[in-house]
C-alpha positions in Angstrom: -53.6 -95.5 134.9 -55.3 -92.7 136.8 -57.0 -89.6 135.5 -54.4 -87.4 137.2 -52.7 -85.1 134.6 -49.0 -85.9 134.1 -46.4 -84.0 136.0 -43.3 -82.8 134.0 -40.1 -83.4 135.9 -37.1 -81.2 134.9 -33.5 -82.2 134.7 -32.3 -79.1 136.5 -34.2 -80.3 139.6 -33.7 -84.1 139.4 -30.3 -84.5 137.7 -26.9 -83.6 139.3 -25.4 -80.9 137.1 -21.8 -82.0 137.8 -22.2 -85.7 136.9 -25.2 -85.6 134.5 -27.1 -88.3 136.3 -28.9 -89.4 139.5 -29.0 -92.9 141.0 -31.8 -93.9 143.4 -33.0 -97.1 145.1 -36.8 -96.8 144.8 -39.3 -98.6 147.1 -43.0 -98.3 146.5 -43.7 -98.0 150.3 -41.8 -94.7 150.3 -42.8 -93.3 146.9 -45.9 -91.6 145.5 -46.2 -92.8 141.9 -48.2 -90.6 139.4 -48.2 -90.1 135.7 -45.2 -88.1 134.7 -42.8 -87.2 131.9 -39.5 -85.5 131.9 -36.8 -83.9 129.9 -34.2 -86.6 130.7 -33.8 -90.4 130.3 -34.2 -93.2 132.8 -33.1 -96.8 133.1 -34.5 -98.9 135.9 -33.9 -102.5 137.0 -36.7 -104.2 138.9 -35.5 -105.8 142.1 -38.6 -107.0 143.9 -42.4 -107.2 143.4 -44.5 -107.0 140.3 -46.0 -103.9 138.7 -47.7 -102.5 135.7 -45.7 -99.9 133.9 -47.8 -97.6 131.9 -46.0 -95.9 129.0 -47.7 -93.6 126.6 -51.1 -95.3 127.3 -49.8 -98.9 127.0 -49.4 -101.2 130.0 -46.4 -103.5 130.4 -45.9 -106.1 133.2 -42.7 -105.6 135.1 -41.1 -108.4 137.2 -37.8 -108.7 139.0 -34.8 -108.7 136.7 -36.5 -106.6 134.1 -34.4 -103.7 132.7 -36.5 -100.8 131.3 -35.3 -97.8 129.3 -37.6 -94.7 129.4 -37.1 -92.0 126.8 -37.1 -88.3 127.6 -40.6 -87.8 126.0 -42.3 -90.9 127.4 -45.2 -90.3 129.8 -45.2 -93.1 132.3 -46.4 -94.4 135.7 -46.3 -97.5 137.8 -48.9 -99.5 139.7 -47.7 -102.2 142.2 -49.5 -105.5 141.8 -48.3 -107.0 145.1 -48.3 -104.1 147.5 -44.6 -103.6 147.0 -42.4 -102.7 144.0 -38.7 -102.0 144.3 -36.2 -100.9 141.6 -32.9 -99.2 141.0 -33.2 -96.1 138.9 -30.5 -94.3 136.9 -31.7 -91.0 135.5 -29.5 -89.1 133.1 -29.5 -86.0 131.0 -29.5 -85.8 127.2 -26.0 -84.4 127.3 -24.8 -87.5 129.3 -26.5 -89.8 126.7 -24.9 -88.0 123.8 -21.4 -88.0 125.3 
């Protein structure tokens, strides 16, 4: 993981207030990954490529087919191991989780 301080992402900017979630198809070629945390949850499903997923200072290997749950207080980041990394991301608010 880099020495860049984590960026805090806020639900009011990244989660649709009407539905309580956001769905994205993420490709490493079009994203800038950096350490971050947020006040919402995420589930992501890896589609292609291999990566290291850093969560709270611990590294996990991620391969296609892996389903990952990220809690609202986790600080995390990704590093592609093959030059590409692709996943589906579902981010959702605490209210959505609790309902």
